[in-house]
Steps between C-alpha positions, in 0.01 A plus 500: 500500500376856490296661225315829537316517167434251223707652222759342272776685685379390844470139380863509388604646837302232679665220305841654570441417868475124439848412624480721809158368596611141446804549721280645773264204474793261520556613858173326592619173342174440307419173331327680211530849350267625228440820312135595481507812282430358159452847350851606602645184345295518180578870451867411451430288194487140394714268706566746783346254743810286444727795575312580821506136607874479431561816705301367794666160484853647480440729795352223713773255399768754595356502852489123527 
């Protein structure tokens, strides 16, 4: 997912790309997908890691 500068606004924009990026990864049929930008997740507040995980899982599940 793209991010040009580490600002609160850019972190929000980056996280907004979770579904799109997950769908693109689904084309490769990976066994594991992980998000490695802890700052972007933490910047969205407590519990956002669950939201991001749910978004990734739903996108990947929709692609089988």
